[in-house]
C-alpha positions as CSV (number, residue, x, y, z in Angstrom):
1,M,26.7,-1.0,-12.4
2,E,29.0,0.2,-9.6
3,D,26.2,1.0,-7.2
4,G,24.3,-2.2,-8.0
5,F,21.3,-0.4,-9.3
6,A,20.6,-0.2,-13.1
7,A,18.0,2.6,-13.1
8,W,16.8,2.3,-16.7
9,A,16.8,-1.5,-16.7
10,T,14.7,-1.4,-13.5
11,L,12.3,1.0,-15.2
12,R,11.9,-1.4,-18.1
13,E,11.4,-4.3,-15.8
14,S,8.8,-2.4,-13.8
15,L,6.9,-1.5,-17.0
16,Q,6.9,-5.1,-18.1
17,T,5.6,-6.2,-14.7
18,V,2.5,-4.0,-15.1
19,L,2.0,-4.5,-18.8
20,A,2.4,-8.3,-18.5
21,D,-1.0,-8.5,-17.0
22,R,-3.3,-8.9,-20.0
23,R,-6.1,-7.2,-18.0
24,W,-4.1,-4.2,-17.0
25,P,-6.2,-1.7,-19.1
26,L,-9.4,-2.8,-17.4
27,K,-7.8,-2.8,-13.9
28,V,-6.3,0.7,-14.4
29,A,-9.6,2.0,-15.9
30,L,-11.5,0.8,-12.8
31,G,-8.9,2.4,-10.6
32,G,-9.3,5.7,-12.4
33,L,-13.1,5.4,-12.1
34,F,-12.8,5.0,-8.3
35,M,-10.5,8.0,-8.1
36,L,-13.1,10.2,-9.8
37,T,-15.4,9.7,-6.8
38,G,-12.9,11.6,-4.6
39,L,-13.0,9.4,-1.5
40,G,-12.5,6.4,-3.8
41,I,-8.9,7.2,-4.1
42,I,-8.2,4.9,-1.2
43,L,-9.1,1.9,-3.3
44,P,-6.3,2.4,-6.0
45,Q,-3.9,3.1,-3.1
46,G,-4.9,-0.2,-1.5
47,F,-4.6,-1.9,-4.8
48,M,-1.0,-0.7,-5.1
49,I,-0.1,-1.8,-1.6
50,E,-1.5,-5.3,-2.3
51,H,0.5,-5.4,-5.6
52,L,3.6,-4.4,-3.7
53,D,3.0,-7.1,-1.1
54,N,2.5,-9.7,-3.9
55,S,5.6,-8.5,-5.7
56,R,7.9,-8.8,-2.7
57,R,6.6,-12.4,-2.3
58,G,7.6,-13.2,-5.9
59,F,4.1,-12.8,-7.5
60,R,4.7,-9.6,-9.6
61,T,2.2,-10.5,-12.2
62,P,-0.7,-10.7,-12.7
63,M,-1.8,-7.7,-10.7
64,P,-4.4,-8.1,-8.0
65,I,-8.1,-8.5,-8.9
66,W,-10.6,-5.9,-8.0
67,R,-12.2,-7.6,-5.0
68,Q,-12.0,-7.5,-1.2
69,F,-12.7,-3.8,-1.3
70,G,-12.8,-3.6,2.5
71,D,-9.1,-4.7,2.8
72,K,-8.1,-2.4,-0.1
73,S,-9.9,0.5,1.6
74,I,-8.1,0.0,4.9
75,M,-4.7,-0.4,3.3
76,G,-5.3,2.6,1.0
77,L,-6.4,4.8,3.9
78,L,-3.2,4.0,5.8
79,A,-1.1,4.6,2.6
80,L,-2.7,8.0,2.2
81,V,-1.3,9.0,5.6
82,F,2.2,9.1,4.0
83,D,1.0,11.4,1.2
84,F,-0.6,13.6,3.8
85,A,2.5,13.6,6.0
86,Y,5.0,14.3,3.2
87,F,3.0,16.5,0.9
88,V,-0.1,18.1,2.5
89,L,1.2,18.8,6.0
90,P,4.4,20.6,5.1
91,L,2.5,22.7,2.6
92,L,-0.1,23.7,5.2
93,A,2.5,24.5,7.8
94,A,4.7,26.5,5.5
95,T,1.8,28.4,4.1
96,M,0.4,29.3,7.5
97,L,3.8,30.6,8.7
98,L,4.3,32.6,5.5
99,F,0.8,33.9,5.6
100,C,1.2,35.1,9.2
101,A,4.4,36.9,8.2
102,V,3.1,38.5,5.0
103,F,-0.6,39.2,6.0
104,P,0.1,42.4,7.9
105,L,2.0,43.8,5.0
106,V,-0.7,42.8,2.5
107,L,-3.2,45.0,4.3
108,N,-1.0,48.0,3.7
109,S,-0.1,47.8,0.0
110,S,-1.6,46.2,-3.1
111,A,2.0,45.8,-4.5
112,T,2.9,43.9,-1.3
113,S,-0.2,41.8,-1.8
114,S,1.0,40.6,-5.2
115,L,4.4,39.9,-3.7
116,G,2.8,37.9,-0.9
117,V,0.8,35.8,-3.3
118,W,4.0,35.1,-5.3
119,L,6.0,34.2,-2.2
120,V,3.3,31.8,-1.0
121,T,3.0,30.1,-4.4
122,S,6.8,29.9,-4.8
123,L,7.2,28.4,-1.4
124,M,4.5,25.8,-2.0
125,V,6.1,24.8,-5.3
126,C,9.5,24.5,-3.7
127,I,8.2,22.4,-0.8
128,W,6.3,20.1,-3.1
129,G,9.3,19.7,-5.3
130,A,11.5,18.9,-2.3
131,A,9.0,16.3,-1.0
132,F,8.7,14.8,-4.5
133,S,12.4,14.5,-5.0
134,L,13.1,13.0,-1.6
135,S,10.9,10.0,-2.6
136,L,9.7,9.5,0.9
137,S,6.1,8.7,0.2
138,P,6.6,5.9,-2.3
139,L,9.4,4.4,-0.2
140,A,7.2,4.6,2.9
141,K,4.5,2.6,1.0
142,V,7.1,0.0,0.0
143,H,8.2,-0.5,3.6
144,F,4.6,-0.5,4.8
145,A,3.7,-3.2,2.3
146,K,6.7,-5.2,3.5
147,D,6.3,-5.2,7.3
148,G,3.3,-3.0,8.1
149,D,5.5,-0.5,9.9
150,M,4.1,3.1,9.6
151,Q,6.5,4.7,12.1
152,A,9.7,4.0,10.3
153,F,9.2,6.6,7.6
154,L,7.1,9.1,9.6
155,S,10.2,10.3,11.4
156,L,13.6,11.7,10.6
157,R,14.9,8.2,10.3
158,G,13.2,8.0,6.9
159,I,14.9,11.2,5.7
160,R,18.3,10.0,7.0
161,H,17.8,6.7,5.2
162,V,17.0,8.4,1.8
163,W,19.4,11.3,2.0
164,G,22.3,9.4,3.6
165,A,25.6,9.1,1.7
166,L,25.1,5.4,1.3
167,N,21.8,5.5,-0.7
168,R,21.3,9.0,-1.8
169,R,22.5,8.4,-5.3
170,I,20.3,5.4,-6.1
171,Y,17.2,7.1,-4.8
172,L,17.9,10.1,-6.9
173,Q,18.4,7.9,-9.9
174,A,15.1,6.2,-9.2
175,R,13.2,9.5,-9.0
176,I,14.8,10.8,-12.2
177,V,14.0,7.7,-14.3
178,T,10.4,7.7,-13.1
179,L,9.7,11.3,-14.1
180,P,8.6,10.3,-17.7
181,L,5.9,8.1,-16.3
182,Y,4.0,11.2,-15.3
183,L,3.9,12.7,-18.8
184,P,0.6,11.0,-19.7
185,A,-1.0,12.5,-16.6
186,L,0.5,15.9,-17.4
187,S,-1.0,15.7,-20.9
188,F,-4.4,14.8,-19.6
189,G,-4.1,17.5,-17.0
190,L,-3.4,20.1,-19.7
191,G,-6.3,18.8,-21.7
192,L,-8.6,19.0,-18.7
193,N,-7.5,22.6,-18.1
194,V,-8.2,23.5,-21.7
195,Q,-11.7,21.9,-21.4
196,L,-12.4,23.8,-18.2
197,R,-11.6,27.1,-20.1
198,A,-13.8,26.2,-23.1
199,T,-17.1,27.9,-23.7
200,P,-19.5,26.2,-23.3
201,V,-18.0,23.5,-21.1
202,S,-18.9,20.0,-22.2
203,A,-19.7,17.8,-19.3
204,L,-18.9,14.6,-21.3
205,W,-15.5,15.8,-22.4
206,L,-14.7,17.1,-19.0
207,L,-15.4,13.6,-17.6
208,V,-13.3,12.0,-20.3
209,W,-10.3,14.2,-19.6
210,A,-10.7,13.8,-15.8
211,W,-11.0,10.0,-16.1
212,G,-7.9,9.9,-18.4
213,L,-6.0,12.0,-15.8
214,A,-7.0,9.6,-13.0
215,C,-6.2,6.5,-15.0
216,S,-2.8,7.8,-16.0
217,L,-1.9,8.7,-12.5
218,F,-2.9,5.3,-11.2
219,W,-0.9,3.6,-13.9
220,A,2.2,5.8,-13.0
221,W,1.8,4.9,-9.3
222,L,1.8,1.2,-10.1
223,V,5.0,1.4,-12.2
224,V,6.7,3.8,-9.8
225,S,6.0,1.5,-6.9
226,Q,7.7,-1.4,-8.6
227,V,10.8,0.8,-9.3
228,Y,11.0,1.8,-5.6
229,L,10.5,-1.8,-4.5
230,R,13.6,-2.7,-6.4
231,V,15.6,0.3,-5.2
232,A,14.6,-0.4,-1.6
233,Q,15.9,-4.0,-2.0
234,V,19.2,-2.7,-3.4
235,A,19.4,-0.1,-0.5
236,E,18.9,-2.8,2.1
237,D,21.6,-5.0,0.5
238,R,24.0,-2.1,0.6
239,E,23.3,-1.4,4.2
240,I,23.8,-5.0,5.2
241,D,27.1,-5.0,3.3
242,A,28.2,-1.8,5.0
243,R,27.4,-3.2,8.4
244,L,29.3,-6.4,7.7
245,A,32.2,-4.4,6.4
246,A,32.2,-2.3,9.6
247,R,32.0,-5.5,11.7
248,R,34.9,-7.1,9.9
249,A,36.9,-3.9,10.3
250,A,36.2,-3.9,14.1
251,L,37.2,-7.5,14.4
252,N,40.5,-6.8,12.6
253,E,41.2,-3.9,14.9
254,E,40.6,-6.1,18.0
255,R,43.2,-8.6,16.7
């Protein structure tokens, strides 16, 4: 392709990387089980960082083994910082600002109260959608797995890198092709919602749907991370080519 990034081919390659491991169902199932505990979400995140580190070294498959839980916990905890910075923190800040602006009006009118709730909800959805489309969190994890640098993407430099004219198109392509990977999680989420509304609520089925949701999310993270590993490599090559071209142009002008 003209931009050097074949989005759908990269998605197929990333799927093959995960599915090539004959024990991937067991590894994903264990990751989903850890996620059900709440705090255990750091372990799947650490597993993903370890897989990214292995992949960039040329060992894409098989995926890591569920051991060295201390290392996985530390890496996962650091990886969650990016999710907090790009998803949770902007939502909290925007909601607090909007709440301070709308709250005085809410006290005066029930109609305004409904409008305020709608505004807060709409703003949260817009911010979450913007953060998701910018791809900052998965890219930050890729760079963290590469060189352990957490500051590079916890600043405006990360946004400039993603949304700059040089790489904007390929990052947008990567986000679009990875959207279908979240369909299984969406299906399990809808099933979980139906189960929560059922009367009476079955604890067993509730656990099954929640486990399915956690497993499908973990599986999506693993594949998505491989896609962004590839797109980050393409972006780095493009930046190097651009710097070399600029350098050659400067030398030609000096002559």
